[in-house]
N, C-alpha and C positions, 0 to 999 in steps of 0.2 A: 648549445645552438642546434645540435643534431636533433634533440627531442622536439624542438619547435618546427624544424624543417619537416620532420616526420608527420607532426600534427597537420601542417599545411598540406603536405602531400596526400594525407588521408582524406582530405576534402573531396578527392576524386574517386575514393574507393569506400564504399559502405554497403550495409545489407539491409534488406527490407523484409519484414515479416507481415504478410498480407493475410487477412482472413477472408474466406469465401463462405458467405452465409447461404443457407438454404431456406426455402419457404414451403409452407403447406397450404393447400387449398382444400376446403371441405364444404359440405352442404347436405341438404336433404330434398329429394325430388318427390312431389305430390301430384295427384290427379286434380286438375282444377275444379272439376265438377263434383267429384265424390270426397275430395280431401283425403283420400287414402294414399299411402305410400306406394311408390312404384319401384319394384326390384328390377334388376338387370337393365337399367337405363345406361346407355353409353355416354361416357364423359371423356372428351378428348381435348387436349391442350395443344395449340398450334403455334409454331414459330413464324413471326411476321417476315423476317428477313429471308428465310429459306422456303416458306410455304410448305414446310414439312411438319408432320405430326411429331411433337415432342414426347408425349406420353399419354396414357389414358387408363381408364378403369371402368368398372360397372358398379352400380349401386347394390347394396346388400338388401336383405329381406325387409328392412325398415326404410328402404329408399335412401340410405345415407351413403356417402362416398368420401374418401379421403385420398389425396394425392400428395406424397411427401417428396422431399429432396429435390425440388426445383430450384435452379439458381435464380437469383433476384433479377428482375427485369419487367418488361411489359408483356402481358399475355391477354388472350381472350379464351374463355372457356366455351366449348361447343357441347350442348346437351341435346341428344337425339334419342328417340324411341319410336318404334314402329306404331303407326296409328296416331301419333301426336305431333303437334307442331314443335319444331326445334327452337331452343332458346340459346342466347349468347350472353356472356357476362364478361366484362372488362376487368382485368387485374393490372395494377401498376405498383410494382414492388420496388422499393429503393433500399431495402435493408433495415428500415425502421421497425416494420411489423413482420414478424416471421410467419404468422398464421392468418389466413383470410377465410372467414366463415361467411359463405354466400347466403346462409340461412335457408329458409324454405323457398323452393323454386317450383312454381305451379306450371305444369304442362297442359295445354288445351288440346282436346281431341281434334284430329284432322282426318278428312276422307281421302286426302291425297298423300301419295308417298313422296317424301321430299329427297332430292338429291343431297348428298353429303356436302356440307358447307365447310369451307376451309377458312379458319380465322387466323390472322397473322399476329404475331407479337415479337418483341425484341428483348433479348436478355442481356443484362449486364454481366460482364466477365469478372469484375472485381467488386468487392463489398464497398458500397459508396456511403455507408452510414456515417453520420457525423457526430453521433452521440457518444462514441467511445473508439478508442484505438486498441486493437488486440494484437498481441505479439506471441508467437509460438516459440516455446523454449527449445524445440528440436533444432532451430536455426541458430541458437546462441552457443557458439563454440568457445569464444574467448573467456567465458566464465564457466565453462563446463566443469562439473565436479564440485562446484561451489554451492552457495546458498541462494535463497530467493533474493536477498539483498545484493549479492554479486550479480545476479542476472538482471536486476532492475537498474543497475548502474548505467547501462548503455541505452536505456529507453528514453525517448524524447521527453524533455521537461522534468526528468526525475533526477534528484540529487539527494545527498544525505548530510546531516549536520554532525557536530562533534558527539552527540549523544546517540547516534545511530538512527535518528528519526528520518523518515522519508520527507523530502522537500519536493513539492510540485510547484513549478512556476515561481520559485522563490519563497514558498511558504511551507512550514512544517506542519500545518494543520491539515492533516490527511487521515482518512479513515482506510484501514486495511482490512479487507474481508477475505474469507476463505469460502469458496463456492457460494458467494453471495451473502454470507452470514458472518457476523462478528464471532470471534473465536478466542479461546483462552491463549492460543498460540500467539496471536497478534494483539491481544489485549483489548480493552474497551476504552478507547480514547488515546492509545499510543500504539507503538509498533515493537512490542517487547521481543518477539521471537523470530523476526525476519532473518537474522543471521544464523538461525538454526533450523530453517526449513530447507531441506535438500532440493535443489533445482531439478534433480532427476525425477522427483515425484510430481512435478508440475507440468500440465499440458500447455497452459498459456496464461498470460497475465494481461488483464484489461485495465486500461487507464480511462477513468470516466471524469472529465473535468466539470461537467454540468449534469449531475445526477437528477433524476426525476423525483417526484414526491414520494415514490415507493420506497426510496432508500431513507435511512436515518438522516436527520437534518444536520448532524455535525460533520465537520471537515470542509473548511472554506475553500481549500485548494482542490478538493475533489476526492475521488475514491479510487483505490487500487484493489482490484478484485483478482485473487489468485485462484485459478481453476485447477483442481487436482486431476491427475489422470484417472480415468475410469475404464477398467478392462471390460470389454464387451464380448470377448471370445468365451465360448462355453468350455466347460471342463476345467482342468487344473492348469494354471499358468502363473507367471511371475518373473521375477529377476533377482539376482544377487549381485551386489556391487561392493567394490573396495576402492577407496581413494587414499592416497598418501600425498602429503604436501609439506612444504617448508615455507615459513613466513618470515618477514623482516630480515631479508638477506643482506641489507646494507642499512646504514644509519645516516639520516639526513643531517643530524647535528651531534657532535660529541657529547657523551654523558658528562654531567657534572661529577666531580670526584666523590665517589662512595665505594663501599666494598662490593655492592651488588650490581649497580648500574641497571641497564634495561635489557631484557631478553632479546636475543637475536637468533637467526636461523632456527626458528621454532618448528619443531616436528608436529605433524597432524596426521592422525590415523582415524579414518572414518569408514567403517563397514556398514552396509545397509542390506535389508532383506524385504522384498515386497512379494506378497503371495495373494492369489485370487482363485477362488473356486466357484464356478457358475453352473447352476442347473437351470431347468426351465423356469422355476418359480423363485429360486433362492440364489443369492450371490454373497459369498463370504469374502471379506477382504481384510488384509493386514499389511500395514506399512510400518517399517521401523528403521531407525538410524541411531548409531552410537558414535559419539565424538569423544576422542581422547586426544588432548592436545596441550601444548604450551602456546601462549598467545600474549599479545601486547595490546589490549583493547584501548588503553590510554597511555600517552607518554607526553605529559603536559609541561612544557617550558613556559615560564612566565617571568617577564622582566618588568618590574614596577619602578617608575621614576616619579618620586614625590615632589610636590612643589617646593618643599623645604630643602631640596638638594639631595636627599637620600636616594640611592639606586640599588635595588635588590633584584637578584635573579634566583629562581628556584626551578627544580625539575621534579615532577611526580611521575615516575614510571610505574605503571600497574602490571607487574609481572604475574601472569596467571598460569596456573595448572588446573585443567578443567576436565571433568568427565560429565557427559550429558547423554541421556537416553530418551528417545522420543518414540512412543509406540501408539499407533492409531489402528483401530479395527472396528469391524461392525458387520451387520447383516442387512442386505436389501431383500425384502420379502414382497413379492407380487401376490397379494392376497387373492385378487381376482383380476379380470381383464381391465377393470377401471379403478382398482384400489392398490396402493402400494405403501409400504411403510419401511423405514430405515431406522435401525437402532445402531448407534455409533458411540465410541468412547475413545478418549485420548488420555495418555499418561505421559507426563513430561517432567523428568527430574534432572536437576543439574546440581552438582557440587563443584565449587571452585575455591581455590586458595590463592589469594593475591598477597604478594609481598612487595614492599617498597622501602627504599631508603631515600629520604628527601633531605637535600642539602640547600640551605639558604645562604647565598654568597653576597657579601657587600662588594659591589662592582668597583668602588673607589679604592678600597684597601685590599681586596682580594681575600679577605678573611671570611671564614665560615661563621655565621652568626649562631646557627644551631644545627643540630643533626637529629633528624626526626625519622624514626623507623616504625613502620606499622605492618600489621598482618591482619588480613580480613579472611575469615572463614564464613562462607555463605552457602546455604542450601535453599534452592527454590524448587517448587513443584507445582504442577497444574494438573488437576483432574477435571476432565470434562465428560459429561454424559448428555446425549441428545437423542430426541425422537422426532422424526420427520414423517408426516403422513400426507398423502396426496390422493385425492379422488378426482378421476377424470370422468366428466359427463360424456354423453353420447357424442356430442359435437367436439371435433378437434379444437384445441385451444380454449376449452371451457373446462376449468378445473378449480378445485378448492384445496388449499394446502394449509397445514398447521405445523408448528414447530415448538418444541419445548426443550430447554437446555439448562443445565446447571454447571457452574464452574466453581471450583474451590482452588484458590491460588494461595500458596504459602511462601513467605520470604522470612528466613531465619538468618539474620546477619549479625556477626560478632566482629568487632574491631579491637585489636590489642595494640595499644599506642605506647611508644617508648620515646620520650622527649629528652634531649640532652642539649643544654646551652650554658652560657655563662651565668644565667640567673635561675635555672631550673633543671633538675634532674628528677624526672617523675614518670610514673606509668599510670595509664588510665585504661579502662575497658568499658566498652558500650555494647549493648545487645538490643537489637530490634526484632520483634516478632510480629509480622503483619499477616493476617489471614483474611483474604478477600472472598466473599461469597456473592455470586451473581446468578440470579434466576431470570430467565427470559422466556416469555410466552408470546407467540405471534400467530396470526392467521391471515391468509391472503386469498382473495377470490379474483379470478381472471376469466374474462369471457371474450373470445374473438368475435368481431363483427364483420360485416361484409367488407368494409374498408378501414379496419382498425381494431381496437380493443378497448375494454374498460378494465380497470384494476382498482380494487378497494381492499383495505386491510386495517388491522389493529395490532397494537403491540403494547406489552407491559414489561418493564424491566426493573428489577429490584437489586440494588448493590449495597452491601454492608461490609465495612472494613474496619475492624478494631485493630489498634496497634499498641503493643506493650513495649515500654522503653525501660531498660535496666542500665544503671551506671555504677561502676565500681571506681570511685575516685582515688587518685593517687596524690602524692605530695604536690601542692600548688597546681591543682588540676586545671587543665585548659578547657574542660567541659563547662559550658554555660550552666550556671545554677538556676533553679526555679523553672525548669521545663515541665516538671510533672512526670508521672509514670506511664500515662496512657493517653490516647485519643480515640474517638469513635466517629467515623465518617459514614454517612449513608446518603443514597440517592435513589428516589423513586420516579420513574418515568412512565407516562401513559401517552399513547399516540394513536391518532386515526389519520388515514390518508385516503384520497381518491385521485385517480389519474385517468385521463382520457386521451386516446390516440386516434388520429384520423389520417389516413393516407390516400391521397388521390393521385391522379395521373400527373398533375403539375405541381402539387404542393402537399406538405405534410404538417400537421399540427399536433403537438403534445402539450397538454396543460394539466397541472395537478396542484393539489393543496394538501399540506401536511399540518396537522394540529398537534401540539405537544404541550403537556402539563408536566412540570418537573418540580419536585420537592427535594430540598437539599438541607442537610443538617450536619454540623460539625461540633461534637461535644469534646471539650478539653478538660484535662485534669484541673480542678479548682486551684491546685498549687502552682499552676502556670502563671508567671508574673508579667509576661510580655503582651498577652492578649486578654483584655479585661472581661470579655464576655464570650459565650458560645455563639456560634453563627448558625442561623437558621433562616432560610428564605425560600420562596417559591415563585415560579413565573409561568405564565401561560403565553405561548407564542404561536404565530402563524408563519408557515414557511411555504410560500408559493414557488412554483417553478413553471416555466413556459419556454416552448421551443416552436419556432415557425421556420419551415424549410421550403424553399422554392426551387423546383427543378428547372434549371435554365434549358437543359437538354439532357440527353442520356449520359453525358460525360461530365456535366457540371451541376453542382448543388450549392446553394447558398442558405445558411441557417443563421437565425438570430435566437439567442438564449437570454433568459433572465432567471436568476436564482437568489433566494435568501437563505443563509445558513448560519449555524452557530458552532462555536467551539467551547466545550466545557472543560475547565481544568480538572485533571485527574489527581489521584492521591499523591503521586510524586511531586506535583506542583504545589500541593496544599500541605504537605507534611511539615510539622513544626520542628522536628528533630533534625539538627544539622548533620551533614556528612563530613567526617573528619579525615578524609584522605589527604587533605591539605588544610591544616588549621589556620593558615594565614590567607587562604583564598577559599573561604568557607561557603559551601552551597547549602541553601535551606529554602524551604517552601514558605507559603503564606496562606493561612486558613481563611483569610478574608478575601481571597482572590475571586473575581467574578467572571462569568462567561464573556466572550467577545462575539459580536454579530457582524455579518458580512453581507453586503449586497453586491452582486456581480452581474455584468452584462458581457456578451461575447457575440462577435460576428465571425462566422467561419465559412470557408469555401473549400470545396474539394473537387479536383479535376482528375478524372480517371482516363487512362488509355490502356491499350491492350497489355502492355508490359510494365506499367508503372502508374504512379499517382503523385499528386502534389496537394498537400493539405496546408491551408493557411488560416490562421485564427488571430483576430484582434480582440483583446479582452481588457476589462477594467474592473477592479475590485475596490470597494470602500470598506474599511474595517473600523469598527467602533468598539472601544474598550480593549484594544489589543493588549495582551500580556507577554512579558519577556523577563528574562533574568536581568537584574539591575546590579551593576558594580557600585559599591559604596564603601568608603573608609569607615571602619569601626574602631572607635577610640575607647571602648569599654575596658580594654586591658592595656594599661600604659607600658607594659614590658614588651609587648609584641606589636608588629605591624600587621594588622588584620584588615582584609577587604572582604566584605560580605557579597555574595551573589545571591540575591533574593528575587523571587518572582513578584512582579507588580503589574497592575493594569497601567498602561502608559498612554492613554488617550486614543487619538485617531491616526490612521495611516491609510495609504492607498497604494495600489499596485496596478500598473498598466503596461501592456506589452504586445508583442506579436510573436507567434509561434509558426515556424515552417517545418514541414516534414516532407522530404522528397525521397521517392524510392523508384528504382529502375532495375529491371533485368537487362543488363548490357548484352550478355550472351547466355546461352544455355548453361554455361559454367561459371558465370560471373554476375553477382548481384550486388547492388550497392544501396546504401541508405545514408542520407545526410539530414541533419536536423539542427535548428537553432532556435533559441528562445531569447529574445531581446526584450527587456522590460525595464521600467522606471519605478523605483521605490521612492515614495514621498512620505516622510515621517513628520507629523506636526510637533510643534514645541509643547512641552507638558511639564508640569511641576506636581509632585506628589509627596506623600509622607511615608517614611518607613517606620515601623513599630518595633522591629527587632534589631539589636537587643536594647535599643532605646530609641526614642522618637527623634527623627531628623528629616530634613528636607532633601529630596533628590530632584534633579532637573534633566529633562531631555531636550536637546537642542533641535531646532527645525533642520531637516536635511532632505536632500533629494539627490538621486544618482541613477545613472543608467548602467545596467549590467547585462551580461549575455552568457548563455551557455551554448557551446558548440559540441556536437556529437557526430562522428563520422565513422562508418565501418564498412567493411567489404568482405565478402565470402567468395572463395574460389574452390572449384573442383580441380585438384591437382592430379597428376598421373598416379596410377594404382588406386584410384578412387579415394584419395585422401581429401577430406574437406579441411580448408584453412580459413581462418577469420582474423582480421586485423582491425582493431577498434581504437579510436583516439577520442579523448574528451578534453575540453578546455573550458574552465569557468573564469570569467573576468572578475575583478574586484567589485564589491557592492557595498552599499551603506547598510548599516544595522543600527539599532538603538545604541547610542553612546560611541559610535565609531564606524569602522569599516572591516569587512572581511576581504582578505587579499586573494589574488588569483591562485589557481591550482590546475594541474593537468594530470592526465594519465594515458598511457598506451598499454593496450592489452593484446594478447595473442593466444590463439587456440588452434589445435589440430584434432581431427577425429578420424578414425579408421575402423571400419567394420571387419570382423574376422569371423572364422568358423561358419561360413555360409550365412552371414548376417545375424547369427545368434549371439555373437559377442561384439563388444565395442571397446575400443581403447581411446582415451582422451588425454591430451596434454594441454595444459593451459597456464598462462603466466599473466598476472594482473599487475598493473602499475610498474612496468619494467624499469622506469627511471626513479621510482620512489618519490614522486612529486605530488601525491594526492593528499598530503597532510593538510590540516587546517591552520590558518594564521589569521589572527584578528588584532586590530589596533583599537584600544579602548581609551576614551578620555572621560574620566570621572571627576567628581568634585574633589580637588586637592591632589590629584595624581593622574598619571598616564601609564598605560600597560600595553605591552606586546605579548599576546597569548599565542603560543605555537603548540599545536597537538600533532606530534608525529607518531600517531598510532599506526598499528600494523595494517598497511594497505598493499604491500608487495608480497605476493604469494605465488609460488609455483606448485601445481598439482598434477599428479599422474593418477588416472583413474581407469578402472576396468569394470565392465558390467556384462553379465551373461544372462540371457533369457532362458527361463526354465520351460 
């Protein structure tokens, strides 16, 4: 009862992370009669509310000027030059467009000297943009010392599923970018590395629910953009850090009787080193982190109740010993005043050893049906090399950029399986080696206009993933025969986009179109007996995006969005080779899986005041061809009770809801944030056919349910300049295909203290204090019901220290 009272109490205490955007005004001044450029023309910016000059500059030899770092708001630009008539230009900035290019402004000669004209404008004090929500990680204490995944846990609308995928507004179809680009760390179509990106290296995280045509079309729920810190100080600088933690301090449910059980009080040792050296033209950077830990990434309890009266419970604890190193480095080179190039690379290698002893207990008799022991040895590595080039034209906001990157991902996974039961004593071994090659080429052109900008670009991406599968079969092997020894999957994508943005005093418009041609092929070993043919298909699709924003007044904005997007299954969803960590609840992909398409509309409103804001959004998404894991009884082996978990397209579904985000600075030392996302999932009835390991029908019942996420947090400045943060989360139950996911909650706490004249920093954080954030699902399949409980490691205490060099 105490934890729920704390969650309710936290509704009155939370923290806000607000982003203050700056704008740039630029242009060129010409003589009206001679069309020659005019140097030394006075450009002044005036504030309407105070009648005072905000800032100013003069034109250069080419008549050009640029004024940076103005806060968003309404301005008028006053242009004056001795012997010429003055000119005025209006600027209305609301955060949508950061650069205003006034173009060529012609001054007419005058015989009269003009008095100085004062032009008034009003500035907004808070970013009022509705296209994205930006959160600074310097304000995130409760997850300090953790990963990007830990930091995102408290962000509005963000959750995670049992596989570690990001869930936005109830959907896991999310694209994760790093500095605006897809990366080997976060994968292409999934979120592989979020738990291993140190939050200390991140400046901010952006959540974009309605991305423009400039972004790739995948991700129906939106985009999460992780912005790395970039040191701007010249000379040598950086920081060194060390974090120590303990995880899984308590157990939600007693382990089933085995010799090993599940890991608890798991030690974690994480040193990090970030270095930067900047000269006038060059910037060298290096970021590194090393993770040595014990962990419990999965702890799956499954209770199966069959229609014939059998009741079986099992536990699969994934006890992990892990070493991981992530090293990122590169060089920024300013070739000239208008040209810059960045060479960067990343090496990420992980080795982990997972061990598990799995007991299958008959609940009616209390007898153990079988005793299953397995050990997994896995090495994964990612090597990424990229080149980014940018050319700035003479006008601010007018540039051409190009990017090329190559990623090689390796997965070498070996399972050693030891099965013991009344009917079988045997050992099997499987090995999968998958090497993913991804090459991406893109170019983007942007030009600022007087009241907006245009963006056009092109992209080509080539992915090739061969998989080799080796099986060493033991006595009465549980490994499915006839899978073959290899598969080869490839995807070629070609895209063009155009995006136009117009920002006026009372309204804003952003409209774009992305065109994508995609070719996919999946070649299977001819010995595979489950899928009769290779799979090859291609599709050409249009992905429009539209936003219209009306400015009710300086503090209120109303926006209407429309987006069409796609989600393509990745190799893990397509892989034909099963995962044998639980041979009675077997996970396997589907090479015939097809993409899903989404149409979404949203109406959003934002109200800003001096010390806070309120964001409100109403949204509706219609998904066609949705794909999910389907639970289905497998009777291919009469000696064992097997349930397959196979990816399948499951027809249509929809998602509609309302999102609220409230932030307020109560006092100088107390900030709060409260957010909620209430939505209704509607799943249409559907019937399909499974092909593995034999052909059979599966059904999805029609269902609808209303669910909600509540997040509340508060930051205080305590005596001795100690910062404290308390965060609470509560997710209600929600419907899923074939059942429902039950409610869960978490309370997190963090402290931060600067030391050594603010060159050092000590952090203490505790996540999921009551150990309530595990996942529970009730499943109703054909011929059985199941309760799935995954009490993986969510309870972690960390102590960290960082020192600035």
